[in-house]
Short mmCIF file of the C-alpha atoms (twelve columns), coordinates in Angstrom:
data_MODEL
# 
_entry.id   MODEL 
# 
loop_
_atom_site.group_PDB 
_atom_site.id 
_atom_site.type_symbol 
_atom_site.label_atom_id 
_atom_site.label_alt_id 
_atom_site.label_comp_id 
_atom_site.label_asym_id 
_atom_site.label_seq_id 
_atom_site.Cartn_x 
_atom_site.Cartn_y 
_atom_site.Cartn_z 
_atom_site.pdbx_PDB_model_num 
ATOM 1  C CA . MET A 1  0.000  0.000  0.000   1 
ATOM 2  C CA . GLU A 2  2.846  2.401  0.801   1 
ATOM 3  C CA . HIS A 3  4.140  1.993  -2.762  1 
ATOM 4  C CA . ALA A 4  0.759  3.113  -4.148  1 
ATOM 5  C CA . VAL A 5  0.735  6.182  -1.868  1 
ATOM 6  C CA . ASN A 6  4.246  7.074  -3.030  1 
ATOM 7  C CA . ASP A 7  3.108  6.742  -6.665  1 
ATOM 8  C CA . ILE A 8  0.162  9.049  -6.023  1 
ATOM 9  C CA . ASP A 9  2.407  11.533 -4.215  1 
ATOM 10 C CA . ALA A 10 4.802  11.485 -7.185  1 
ATOM 11 C CA . LEU A 11 1.955  12.087 -9.630  1 
ATOM 12 C CA . VAL A 12 0.606  14.983 -7.556  1 
ATOM 13 C CA . ARG A 13 4.090  16.504 -7.283  1 
ATOM 14 C CA . GLU A 14 4.616  16.203 -11.053 1 
ATOM 15 C CA . GLU A 15 1.232  17.818 -11.752 1 
ATOM 16 C CA . LYS A 16 2.157  20.696 -9.442  1 
ATOM 17 C CA . ARG A 17 5.535  21.032 -11.171 1 
ATOM 18 C CA . LEU A 18 3.889  21.165 -14.597 1 
ATOM 19 C CA . THR A 19 1.404  23.788 -13.385 1 
ATOM 20 C CA . ALA A 20 4.270  25.863 -11.987 1 
ATOM 21 C CA . VAL A 21 6.202  25.561 -15.268 1 
ATOM 22 C CA . GLU A 22 3.134  26.726 -17.179 1 
ATOM 23 C CA . SER A 23 2.652  29.708 -14.856 1 
ATOM 24 C CA . HIS A 24 6.305  30.701 -15.090 1 
ATOM 25 C CA . SER A 25 6.301  30.294 -18.869 1 
ATOM 26 C CA . GLU A 26 3.328  32.643 -19.138 1 
ATOM 27 C CA . ALA A 27 5.007  35.209 -16.878 1 
ATOM 28 C CA . TRP A 28 8.234  34.902 -18.884 1 
ATOM 29 C CA . ALA A 29 6.358  35.499 -22.150 1 
ATOM 30 C CA . GLU A 30 4.574  38.525 -20.651 1 
ATOM 31 C CA . GLY A 31 7.907  39.981 -19.544 1 
ATOM 32 C CA . LEU A 32 9.421  39.501 -22.979 1 
ATOM 33 C CA . SER A 33 6.408  41.077 -24.666 1 
ATOM 34 C CA . ALA A 34 6.798  44.060 -22.295 1 
ATOM 35 C CA . GLY A 35 10.346 44.501 -23.582 1 
ATOM 36 C CA . ILE A 36 12.149 43.126 -20.535 1 
ATOM 37 C CA . GLU A 37 15.443 41.404 -21.330 1 
ATOM 38 C CA . PRO A 38 15.655 37.673 -20.507 1 
ATOM 39 C CA . GLU A 39 18.537 38.237 -18.073 1 
ATOM 40 C CA . ILE A 40 16.436 40.693 -16.039 1 
ATOM 41 C CA . ILE A 41 13.448 38.316 -15.981 1 
ATOM 42 C CA . ALA A 42 15.693 35.429 -14.911 1 
ATOM 43 C CA . GLU A 43 17.365 37.415 -12.149 1 
ATOM 44 C CA . ALA A 44 14.014 38.620 -10.803 1 
ATOM 45 C CA . ALA A 45 12.634 35.060 -10.866 1 
ATOM 46 C CA . LEU A 46 15.661 33.684 -9.032  1 
ATOM 47 C CA . GLU A 47 15.589 36.473 -6.437  1 
ATOM 48 C CA . THR A 48 11.907 35.798 -5.810  1 
ATOM 49 C CA . ALA A 49 12.405 32.025 -5.601  1 
ATOM 50 C CA . PHE A 50 15.347 32.179 -3.226  1 
ATOM 51 C CA . GLY A 51 13.697 34.841 -1.085  1 
ATOM 52 C CA . GLU A 52 10.630 32.637 -0.710  1 
ATOM 53 C CA . MET A 53 12.768 29.562 0.030   1 
ATOM 54 C CA . LEU A 54 14.637 31.485 2.728   1 
ATOM 55 C CA . ARG A 55 11.420 32.710 4.344   1 
ATOM 56 C CA . ALA A 56 9.695  29.334 4.182   1 
ATOM 57 C CA . ASN A 57 12.512 26.887 4.858   1 
ATOM 58 C CA . GLY A 58 15.644 28.784 5.874   1 
ATOM 59 C CA . GLU A 59 19.121 29.244 4.507   1 
ATOM 60 C CA . THR A 60 20.063 25.555 4.418   1 
ATOM 61 C CA . SER A 61 17.137 24.714 2.166   1 
ATOM 62 C CA . ALA A 62 17.794 27.661 -0.158  1 
ATOM 63 C CA . LEU A 63 21.469 26.754 -0.455  1 
ATOM 64 C CA . ALA A 64 20.589 23.107 -1.127  1 
ATOM 65 C CA . LEU A 65 18.295 24.231 -3.953  1 
ATOM 66 C CA . LEU A 66 21.080 26.411 -5.340  1 
ATOM 67 C CA . ASP A 67 23.453 23.432 -5.251  1 
ATOM 68 C CA . ARG A 68 20.914 21.216 -7.067  1 
ATOM 69 C CA . MET A 69 20.356 23.845 -9.740  1 
ATOM 70 C CA . ARG A 70 24.110 24.321 -10.198 1 
ATOM 71 C CA . GLU A 71 24.557 20.573 -10.690 1 
ATOM 72 C CA . LYS A 72 21.725 20.532 -13.239 1 
ATOM 73 C CA . VAL A 73 23.371 23.365 -15.187 1 
ATOM 74 C CA . ILE A 74 26.697 21.517 -15.186 1 
ATOM 75 C CA . ALA A 75 24.948 18.298 -16.303 1 
ATOM 76 C CA . GLY A 76 23.278 20.131 -19.195 1 
ATOM 77 C CA . ALA A 77 19.752 19.623 -17.882 1 
ATOM 78 C CA . PHE A 78 18.631 23.016 -19.194 1 
ATOM 79 C CA . GLU A 79 19.834 22.597 -22.747 1 
ATOM 80 C CA . PRO A 80 16.824 23.030 -25.084 1 
ATOM 81 C CA . GLU A 81 16.687 19.410 -26.259 1 
ATOM 82 C CA . ARG A 82 16.641 18.134 -22.658 1 
ATOM 83 C CA . LEU A 83 13.998 20.425 -21.153 1 
ATOM 84 C CA . ARG A 84 10.748 18.712 -20.188 1 
ATOM 85 C CA . HIS A 85 7.599  20.780 -20.410 1 
# 
């Protein structure tokens, strides 16, 4: 039974991730259409994300997220052909 609960939890988490990606993609497109450079949009998004992580979960959690993102960049996870949307 625990395996089934874990599967459901994973599906719910993935659905939330996809919803978040969609929301961020829409905000990104709105920023671009307003003439905001991608670097400015990215920096604002990262500042918001890390600020929220710090408030909600503290410095250790925010730094762990930063480490995971750094490893993904190094591994090429954000190259266009590897993105999953």
